[in-house]
C-alpha positions in Angstrom: 37.8 185.9 124.2 39.1 185.5 127.8 39.2 182.4 130.0 37.6 182.8 133.4 39.1 180.6 136.1 38.0 179.7 139.6 39.4 177.8 142.6 37.5 174.8 143.8 37.0 174.4 147.6 38.3 171.3 149.3 41.8 169.9 149.0 43.8 168.4 146.2 45.4 165.0 146.8 49.1 165.2 146.1 50.1 161.8 147.6 48.6 158.8 149.3 50.6 155.7 150.2 51.7 153.2 152.9 55.2 152.6 154.2 57.0 150.7 156.9 59.5 151.9 159.4 61.7 149.8 161.8 63.2 150.5 165.2 65.9 148.4 166.8 68.0 148.9 169.9 68.4 148.3 173.5 66.0 149.3 176.3 67.7 150.4 179.6 66.4 148.9 182.8 65.6 151.0 185.8 68.6 151.5 188.1 69.2 148.6 190.4 66.9 146.3 188.5 67.5 143.2 186.4 65.0 141.4 184.2 65.1 137.7 185.0 61.8 137.4 183.2 59.7 139.6 181.0 56.1 139.0 181.9 54.3 141.4 179.6 55.0 144.2 177.2 52.9 146.4 175.0 53.7 149.5 172.9 52.6 152.2 170.5 53.9 154.6 168.0 53.5 158.2 169.1 54.0 160.6 166.2 55.2 164.0 167.4 55.4 165.7 164.0 54.7 165.0 160.3 55.6 167.5 157.7 55.6 167.8 154.0 59.0 168.7 152.5 60.3 168.9 149.0 59.6 165.5 147.5 59.1 163.7 150.8 57.2 163.3 154.1 59.3 163.7 157.3 58.0 161.8 160.3 59.3 162.0 163.9 58.2 160.4 167.1 58.9 157.6 169.5 58.0 154.0 170.0 56.8 153.8 173.6 57.1 150.5 175.4 55.4 149.5 178.6 57.0 146.4 180.3 56.2 144.3 183.3 59.3 142.3 184.4 60.4 140.3 187.4 63.7 140.0 189.3 63.1 139.1 192.9 59.8 141.0 192.7 57.5 142.2 189.9 58.2 145.7 188.6 57.1 147.7 185.7 58.5 150.6 183.7 58.0 152.6 180.6 60.8 153.3 178.0 60.9 154.7 174.5 63.0 154.6 171.4 63.2 157.5 168.9 61.4 156.9 165.7 62.2 158.8 162.5 61.1 158.0 159.0 61.1 159.5 155.5 58.7 158.7 152.7 59.6 159.6 149.2 56.6 161.4 147.7 56.7 162.9 144.2 54.9 166.2 143.9 55.0 167.0 147.6 56.1 170.5 148.5 56.9 172.4 151.6 53.8 173.8 153.4 51.4 171.1 152.2 49.3 169.2 154.8 50.7 165.8 155.8 48.3 163.5 157.6 50.0 160.4 159.1 48.7 157.4 161.1 51.1 154.8 162.5 50.5 151.5 164.2 52.8 148.8 165.3 52.7 145.9 162.9 55.0 143.8 165.0 56.8 144.2 168.3 59.4 141.9 169.8 61.0 142.4 173.2 63.8 139.9 174.1 66.0 139.4 177.1 69.7 139.1 176.2 73.0 139.2 177.9 73.3 142.9 177.7 69.7 143.6 178.9 66.5 144.0 176.9 66.4 144.5 173.1 63.6 146.0 171.0 62.7 145.2 167.5 59.6 146.9 166.1 58.0 147.4 162.7 55.5 150.3 162.2 52.9 150.5 159.4 52.5 154.1 158.3 49.6 155.5 156.3 50.2 158.9 154.8 48.2 161.4 152.8 49.4 164.8 151.6 47.0 167.4 150.4 47.3 171.0 149.1 44.7 173.4 150.4 42.9 175.8 148.2 41.5 173.2 145.9 42.3 173.2 142.2 42.2 175.9 139.5 39.6 175.0 136.9 37.8 176.8 134.0 34.6 178.5 135.0 33.7 180.0 131.6 34.9 182.0 128.5 33.9 185.6 128.0 33.5 187.2 124.6 31.7 184.1 123.1 27.9 184.6 122.9 27.0 181.1 121.7 29.4 179.1 124.0 28.1 175.8 125.3 29.4 174.1 128.5 29.3 170.7 130.1 29.7 171.1 133.8 30.1 168.6 136.7 28.6 169.3 140.1 30.8 168.6 143.1 30.5 168.6 146.9 33.9 169.4 148.4 34.8 170.1 152.0 38.1 170.7 153.8 39.1 170.8 157.5 38.7 174.3 159.1 39.0 176.0 162.4 41.5 173.6 164.0 42.3 174.1 167.7 44.8 172.4 169.9 45.6 172.4 173.6 45.8 170.3 176.7 44.1 169.8 180.0 44.5 167.7 183.2 42.1 165.4 184.9 42.4 164.0 188.4 40.3 160.9 189.2 40.0 158.8 192.4 39.1 155.2 192.1 38.0 153.2 195.2 40.5 150.5 195.9 40.8 149.7 199.6 42.9 146.6 198.9 45.6 148.4 196.8 48.7 149.7 198.6 50.9 150.0 195.5 50.4 150.5 191.8 53.0 148.5 189.9 51.9 149.3 186.4 49.1 151.3 184.7 47.6 152.0 181.2 45.4 155.0 180.5 43.5 155.6 177.2 41.2 158.4 176.4 38.4 158.6 173.8 35.8 161.3 172.9 32.1 160.5 172.6 31.0 164.0 171.6 32.3 167.4 170.6 29.9 170.3 170.6 29.9 174.2 170.8 29.5 175.3 174.4 28.7 178.6 176.1 32.3 179.3 176.9 34.1 177.3 174.3 34.1 173.8 173.0 32.6 171.0 175.2 34.4 167.7 175.1 32.6 164.6 176.4 34.6 161.4 176.6 35.8 158.5 178.7 39.1 157.6 180.4 39.9 153.9 180.4 42.2 153.2 183.3 43.8 149.8 183.9 46.3 149.2 186.8 48.3 146.3 188.2 48.0 146.8 191.9 49.5 145.1 194.9 48.0 144.6 198.4 49.7 144.8 201.7 50.1 141.0 201.6 51.8 141.1 198.2 48.8 139.8 196.3 48.5 141.3 192.8 45.3 142.1 190.9 44.0 144.2 188.1 42.0 147.4 188.7 40.0 148.5 185.7 37.7 151.5 185.4 36.0 153.5 182.7 35.4 157.1 183.9 33.3 159.6 181.9 34.5 163.2 181.8 33.3 166.5 180.5 35.7 169.4 179.7 35.3 172.8 178.2 38.3 174.0 176.1 39.2 177.0 174.1 38.6 176.9 170.3 36.4 178.0 167.4 32.9 176.7 167.8 31.7 175.2 164.5 28.9 173.0 163.3 29.6 170.1 162.7 32.6 169.5 164.9 34.9 166.6 165.5 37.9 166.1 167.8 40.3 163.6 169.4 42.2 163.3 172.6 45.5 161.5 173.4 47.1 160.7 176.7 50.3 162.7 176.8 51.2 162.0 180.5 49.8 160.2 183.4 50.6 159.1 187.0 48.6 156.5 188.7 49.4 155.9 192.4 47.9 154.3 195.5 46.7 156.3 198.5 46.4 153.6 201.1 45.3 155.9 203.9 42.3 156.9 201.9 41.6 153.5 200.2 41.8 154.9 196.7 44.0 154.9 193.6 44.6 158.4 192.2 45.1 159.0 188.5 46.5 162.3 187.4 46.2 162.4 183.6 47.2 165.0 181.0 45.3 164.9 177.7 46.1 166.8 174.5 43.2 167.6 172.4 42.5 168.6 168.8 39.2 169.9 167.5 38.1 171.0 164.0 35.2 171.6 161.7 35.0 171.8 158.0 34.4 174.4 155.3 33.3 174.3 151.6 30.2 172.9 150.0 28.7 172.5 146.6 30.5 173.7 143.5 31.0 172.8 139.9 33.6 172.8 137.2 33.6 172.9 133.4 34.5 169.5 132.0 34.0 170.5 128.3 33.1 173.5 126.2 32.7 174.5 122.6 31.2 177.2 120.3 29.4 176.6 117.0 30.9 179.8 115.6 34.3 180.2 117.3 36.7 177.2 116.6 38.8 175.9 119.5 39.6 172.6 121.2 39.8 172.0 124.9 42.8 170.6 126.7 41.9 168.4 129.7 43.7 167.4 132.9 42.8 165.0 135.7 41.9 166.8 138.9 42.2 164.6 142.0 40.1 165.9 144.9 39.7 165.0 148.6 36.5 166.1 150.4 36.6 165.8 154.1 33.7 163.7 155.5 34.4 163.9 159.3 35.5 161.6 162.1 33.7 158.3 162.9 34.3 156.6 166.3 33.0 153.1 167.2 33.3 151.4 170.6 32.9 147.6 170.7 33.0 145.1 173.5 34.7 141.8 172.8 34.5 138.8 175.1 36.4 135.6 174.5 36.9 132.4 176.4 40.7 131.9 176.1 42.4 128.5 176.7 45.7 128.3 178.5 48.3 126.8 176.1 49.2 123.2 176.5 52.2 122.6 178.7 51.4 125.5 181.0 49.9 125.0 184.4 46.3 125.8 185.2 45.4 129.2 186.4 44.6 129.8 190.1 43.9 133.5 189.5 44.3 136.0 186.7 46.6 138.8 187.6 46.5 141.2 184.6 45.5 141.4 180.9 46.4 143.9 178.2 45.5 144.4 174.6 46.9 146.1 171.5 44.7 146.5 168.4 45.9 146.4 164.8 43.7 147.0 161.8 44.7 144.7 159.0 42.1 145.7 156.3 39.1 147.8 155.7 36.5 148.5 153.1 33.7 151.1 152.6 30.4 150.1 151.0 26.9 151.8 151.1 28.0 154.3 153.7 29.4 151.6 156.1 33.1 151.1 156.9 34.0 147.6 157.9 37.4 147.3 159.6 39.0 143.9 160.4 42.1 143.3 162.5 43.6 141.5 165.4 43.8 142.2 169.2 47.2 141.2 170.4 46.5 140.3 174.0 48.7 139.2 176.9 47.4 137.5 180.0 49.3 137.1 183.3 48.1 134.6 185.9 49.3 132.8 189.0 49.3 129.0 189.3 48.6 127.1 192.5 52.4 127.2 193.2 52.2 131.0 193.4 54.4 131.5 190.4 53.4 133.9 187.7 52.9 132.8 184.1 52.0 134.7 181.0 50.8 133.8 177.5 49.6 135.6 174.3 46.3 135.3 172.4 45.5 136.9 169.1 41.8 137.6 168.8 40.3 138.6 165.4 37.7 141.4 165.2 35.4 143.0 162.7 33.8 146.4 163.4 31.2 148.3 161.4 31.4 152.1 161.5 29.3 154.9 159.9 31.1 156.3 156.9 28.4 158.1 154.9 29.7 159.6 151.7 33.3 158.4 152.3 35.5 156.4 150.0 38.7 156.3 152.0 39.8 156.5 155.7 42.7 156.7 158.0 42.1 154.4 161.0 43.7 153.9 164.4 42.5 152.2 167.6 43.0 151.7 171.3 41.9 148.9 173.6 41.5 148.2 177.3 41.4 144.6 178.6 40.6 142.6 181.8 40.3 138.9 182.5 39.0 136.6 185.2 38.6 132.9 185.8 40.8 129.9 186.5 41.6 126.3 185.5 42.3 125.7 181.8 40.5 128.8 180.6 40.0 132.5 181.4 37.3 135.0 180.3 38.9 137.9 178.5 36.9 141.1 178.1 38.2 143.9 175.9 36.9 147.4 175.0 38.0 148.2 171.5 37.7 151.8 170.2 38.4 152.5 166.5 38.6 156.0 165.2 38.5 156.7 161.5 39.2 160.0 159.7 36.9 159.9 156.6 37.5 161.3 153.1 35.8 161.1 149.8 38.5 160.9 147.2 38.0 161.0 143.5 38.9 162.6 140.2 37.5 164.1 137.1 38.6 165.5 133.8 38.4 169.3 133.8 39.2 171.8 131.1 42.7 173.2 131.8 43.0 175.3 128.6 42.0 175.8 125.0 43.8 175.9 121.7 43.0 177.1 118.2 41.7 174.6 115.6 40.3 174.8 112.0 36.6 175.9 111.6 34.3 172.9 111.2 32.0 173.2 108.1 28.4 174.2 109.0 25.8 171.5 109.0 23.1 171.9 106.3 19.5 170.9 106.1 17.2 169.0 108.5 18.7 166.3 110.7 16.8 163.6 112.5 18.8 161.9 115.2 17.7 158.9 117.4 19.3 159.1 120.8 21.2 156.3 122.4 21.3 155.7 126.2 23.7 158.1 127.8 23.3 160.8 125.2 22.7 164.4 126.4 21.6 167.6 124.6 25.2 168.8 125.1 26.8 165.7 123.4 24.4 165.9 120.4 25.0 169.6 120.0 28.7 169.1 120.1 28.6 166.3 117.6 26.7 168.4 115.1 28.4 171.7 116.0 25.1 173.4 117.0 23.6 174.8 120.1 21.2 173.4 122.7 18.8 176.2 121.9 18.7 175.0 118.3 17.9 171.4 119.4 15.1 172.7 121.6 13.4 174.7 118.9 11.8 171.6 117.4 11.9 169.3 120.4 10.8 169.2 124.1 13.6 167.1 125.7 15.4 166.9 129.0 19.2 167.4 129.2 19.9 163.7 129.8 18.2 161.3 127.3 17.1 157.7 128.0 17.7 156.4 124.5 15.3 156.1 121.6 14.1 159.8 121.6 13.7 161.4 118.2 15.7 164.7 117.9 15.0 166.8 114.9 16.8 170.1 114.1 17.8 172.5 111.3 21.4 173.1 110.3 
């Protein structure tokens, strides 16, 4: 006899886990500036590479920090600190696929004697998979009366990945703005579809800028701008994709009464390949004695990308001890997912929006305070059991007195997987011949019995059971099964 093997589609899960990385150090100020006061700061972890190595996952990137400070005037700048991290991961080998999502769990920016210091903690979710699925038994040749128990599977893996970048230039009407002091730009896709000349990306740019008028008055300019872009890549159905802002310049054009945003976006698109398959989970022969050896096969089937946009409005009170607001100047928000669960095809993600609000008092002085706002978002996750989630947010605020109205647009993006495992036959070994069963046997089935399980128990064949019975493969319990030995 000869064992016949096959390779399952999908991917094998080699490692899943969470880790934390820290970044500490100083942040250099722009030349000629001093930070008498830090009005606002926000940040994000930007992963530039994640790779599987022998027994570990290597991660490289930066923690990017955006700060709004004041010396004699308000000024803003962006700085970054290198971020490297290693995760010990048994079984991981060079060339495997490492998927990593990172988010800031905490971010502290302090003003010290030597300048500004950074202390950040990043939460890292990592999953390593090996492509090509798993090698499992598909059958045994040379045995005419072999019986098999098989498990049906639906397994998909990512396929047709394309990467690239493109630039967008947008003009926002702002006749009052003479200077842009600070800006935030986020991008999110609404749809990815095959087009005539490539892949069509439809999405939205969320632009928020702290602008200043000729009289020195500061205010927030917020705009959501839809875009459509055709990019190169393999057109597949279905398709998913994501965009990230890799560079931007937002500047005022006073003579034209507009603010101009030049944005560079990097994109990634992909589809999936695979489908229905099956594997032998047990096998025997009534005439050829052998035992099966079994092993746990862990699988990961890719379910796609789910994106959910949610508007959040909150009436925020100014903390006691701080003066009333005459006018809101700027608001910013950073999301962090703290927990999630998937049930009945719906992913529920819960977390916090870390917001910062700048306002002027009647005295003309600028004040700032934080407000942490909880959120709960439901997302489509049909067929998924696990996810890797990240989010972006845009914020604006208005009002005065002891409270302000904060409005946030939260966008959560979840990469969805169906992870699981099953016991498959990994080999066979010789064993003594079982004595043949003699005479007529009458067996009353229990719930969960199958024709295969009864045939294996009595070392006979399904065909023999069906000679005297008209029964389905899966029995309900109580059925009478009669057969000759």
